[in-house]
N, C-alpha and C positions, 0 to 999 in steps of 0.2 A: 628787590625783585630782580630775577634773572632776566637778561635780554630776551627779546621775543625770538622764538624759534620759527615764527611764521614769516616775519619780515627779513629781508636781506639787508646788507649794509647800505645799498643804494636807496632802498625805500626808507630806512631809518633817517638817512640824510635828507631825502626829499621832504618828508613829513615832520622833520625834527622840531620845527616851531609849534606845530600842532600837538606833537607828542609832549612837549614841555608844558602844555596847558594841562594841569594835573587832573581835572575831571575826565579828560580823555586818556592821556597816557598811552603807553604801548598797547595795553590790552584793548583799549577803546579803538585805537588805530587798526588793530587786527580785525576788530568787528566791522569797521568801515570797509576795509579791503575785501571782506567776505560778503558784504551787503549788496542787495539788489534794490534799487530805487526806480520807481516808474514816475515819469514826468508826463502828466496829462495836459497837453497843450504846450507848444514851444514858441509862444509869442513873447510878449514883454516880460511876464513873470517867468515863464518856463525856460526861456533862453538863459536867463540869469541862473535859475536853478541848475541847469545842465552844466554850465561852465563852473559854477562854484562847487558842485558835488564832484565833478571830475578833478578839479584842483585839490580837493580835500581827500581824494583817494578812495571814493566809493567805487567798489570794484566792478559793478554791473549797472548799466543804465538802460532803461527802455524809454525812448523819446517818441511820444505820440503826437502827431499833428496832421490835420487834413488839408492845410493851406500851403501857399507858396510865398516866398520872400518878395516883397514889393519895396520900392523906394521909400514909401511912407512909413515903413516899419523901422527904418534904420536909426531914427533918433532915440528909440527907447528899447530896441531889441538887441542886447549887447553882444550876442554871439555872431551876428551876421555882418557881412561886408557888401560893398557896392557890387562886386562881381556876382554875388549870390542873387541880388535883385535883377541885375542885367540878364542873368541866365534863367531867371524865373524858377530857381531851384525850390523844390518842396522844403519846408522848414526843417522837417525831421532829417532829411538827407544832408542839408547844409550844416545842421548841428552836428551830425555824426562826423562829417569831414573835419570840422573845426576842432572838435574834441580830440580827434586822433592826433592833431598837431599840439594840443595842450597837454594831453597825458595819454601816450600811446598804450599804456598798460590797462587802461579802462576799456572794458568790453561794452560797446554801444550797440543796441538794436534800434535802428530807426524804423518807426512804423508810420508809413504814409497812409493814414486811415482815419475814418471817422469813428469816434468812440460812441458806440450804440449798444443797446441790449444784446444784439447779435454778436458783436465783436468784443464785448467786455471781458469775457472769460479768457479769450486768446490773448488780449492785450494786457490785462491786469494780473492774471494769475501768476503766482510765484514771487510777487513783490513782498519785500520786507516793509515797504513804506510807499505811499503814493503822495505826490505833490500836485496840488491843483494849480495849473496854469491856464485853465479854461476861461471863457468869457461869458458863460450863461448858466442859469440855474438848472436847466434840464440836465446838462452834463454833470453838474455838481451833485444833484440828487442821485443820479446814476452811480457816481463814484461813492457817495455815502452809503447807498444800499449795498453795493458790492463790498465795500470795506467792512461794514458792520457784519454782513452775512459771513465773511471769511475771517473776521478778527484781525484785519490789517490796519495799522495806524495810517491816517492821512491828514494832510494839513491844508485847510481851506485858506484861500487868499484872493483878494480883489483890489484893484486900483483903477481910479478914474479921476481926471482933472488933477487936483493936488491931494486927494483923499484916498485912503486905503485901509484895509484891515486884514488881520490874520487870526486864525484859530486852529489849534491842533485838536484832532479827534482821535482818542484811543478807545476803541470799542470795549465796552464793559466797564470802563473806568471814568470816562468823561462824557459830557453831553455830546450827542451827535448833531449833525447839521439840522435835522428835522426837529430836534428838541428846541433849537434856537429859532429856526425859520420853518414853522410847520407848513407854510405855503410860500411860493415866490412873492416878493414885494409886489403890491398892486400897482397898476398903471405903468406908463412908459418910464423906463429908468435911463439915466444918462449913461452913455457909452463913450469909449475913447474916440469914436468917430463923430459923435455929436457934441461932446463936452470937452474933447481934447484930453491930454494927459501929459504930465511932466515926467521926464525920465528919473528924476530924483525920488518920486513916490514909488515908482516901479522898483527901483533898487532897494528902497527902504523896506517895502513889504516883502519882497523876495528874500531879502537878508533875514528878516524875522522867520520866514518859513524855513530857510536853509538852516538857521541856528537851531530851530526846533528839530529839524530832520537829523542833524548831526548828533544832537543830544539823545534822541530816541534810538538811533542806530548804534551809537557807541555805548549807551548806558541803559537803555530801556525806560528811562524816566523823562518826564516833561512837566512843566507847569501848565495846568489847565486854566486858560484865560483867553479872553478876546482882547486883542490890541488894536486900537484905531489910531491913525496918524493923519494929521493935516500938515503936509510939509510946507505949505505956503504961510499958514498962520503959526506954525511952530507948536502945534498941539499934539500931545501924545497922551492917550488915556487907556487904562487897562481895567477890565472887569474880571476879577478873579473868579475862577471856578464856576462858570454857569452851570446851574443844577441840571441833572438829568431829569427829563420829564417822565414820571412813572407811567404815563399813558402814551408815550411816544409810539406811533405806529411802527417805527423802524427799529429802534434799539430796545424797546420794551416789549412790544407785541410781535416783533420780528416779521413784519410784513414788508415785502420788497417789490412793490409794483413797478418801480423804475427799471427793474431787470427783466420785465416781461417783454418778450419780443412782439413787435407790432409793425405794421406797415409804416414806413417813414415817407410822408409826402415831401415834395420840394420845400425847402426851408429858406425863407427870406433872411439874409444875414444882416442883423440889426445895424443900421447906420451906414451900411456899405453900398447901398444901391446894387445889391447882388443877391443871387439866389443859388443855393446848392441843390442840385438834382442828384439823387442817390444812384440811379442806374440799376441795371439788373445783373451785372457780373463783370468780370474782367474784359478789357478792351485791348485788341491788338493795335498799339499806338502807331506802329510803322504802316500798317494797312490803312488806318484811319487818316494818317498824314497824307498818304498817296491819294486817297479819295478826295481830300479837301484841298489839295494844292491847286487844282484848276480853278477853285473858287476864291481863294484868298492866300495871302502869305502865311505860312505855317512856321512857327518856332517850336522846336521839339527837343527833348532830351530823353534819357532813359526812363524818366519818371512821369512825364506829362507832355502834352502839346497844347499850344495856344494859337488861336486864330481869331481874326475880326470878321464876323459873319453877320449879315443883316444888321449892321450897326452895333453889335454887341460883342464884347470880348469873351470868348468861350475857352475855358481851360479844362481839359479832360485828363483825368488821372488814369493810371493803369488799372485800378480796381473798378473803373466804370463810372466813378463819380465825376461830376462836372460842376464848376463854378461859373456862372453866367453873370457878367458884369454889365451894368447899364439898365437894369430893371429890378424892381422889387415885386413884379407881378409873377407869381408862381405858375399861373397857367401859361403865360407867354414863355417862361423859362422851360417848362415841360415841352411846349411845342417846338422850341428851338432845338432842344436836345433830341427829340424824336426826328426832326428834319435832318440834322447834321450828323448825329451819332448813331441813332437807330434804336 
């Protein structure tokens, strides 16, 4: 095979060990360099996805996250550093800064936003593949509806405590999320905030997702299976090729209710004693900071501001969203937002 006409000598050297892996080779590396991956959620799983794909030479990354870096993230969110938490940087912005130092040739679009039916088209369109780094089934069903409706591969993943799982979805070829989970699991489910999480299970699940992503992006092929891991008990189990449900409302009947726009009330963030209030539009952060400074010490950067008001830590983002810590009462959160933000 002739040397790649797409890669230069520096790229061939940088990715040489990956190119030597014969299933990828030079042609697969060319496909990676031309690919666009979207990472939905840049927490424990997503921060690993972003770093690994950047190092592998995936040419374009869109990193979506609505939250900011906190000290409690640092033990498992591999892309972030103490200074990111001290500055209260949005995770998407902190990820983009770090990736620029890891691989400056990768084009990164940080999206400091909530993935909703109203924002899905803007945030997910144009992706060759979507990686799930979210922490709730509402977001995953939205990704599933969008991916199936557009024919975009995506890879579901979850990790909590010492347990995790991963499943690739190739629309039209494999089972989709709603084939396997027609409805969200019943009852309260453990979360990282209530059951804890080991960083080893995060990296294990994220590695499985990235492995599938590299295979899909470089070859177009993937094994259809669900992989579950318990890193503490040393258990790994795979279920090969979960069957597509011929009556699946999503991939069979092509019904996509999770893409329908609807009013989004304040959302209690599970296990965090915090509420997200959506807001009605962009906020002038400088003007808001000036208004709040007589009332409280305000920490601000170009992306968000934070202040302790009425005993609650309120973080307001430029798009108008706010995360209000110290309560799970959505009515109180809405009242605080109206009082201090407007």
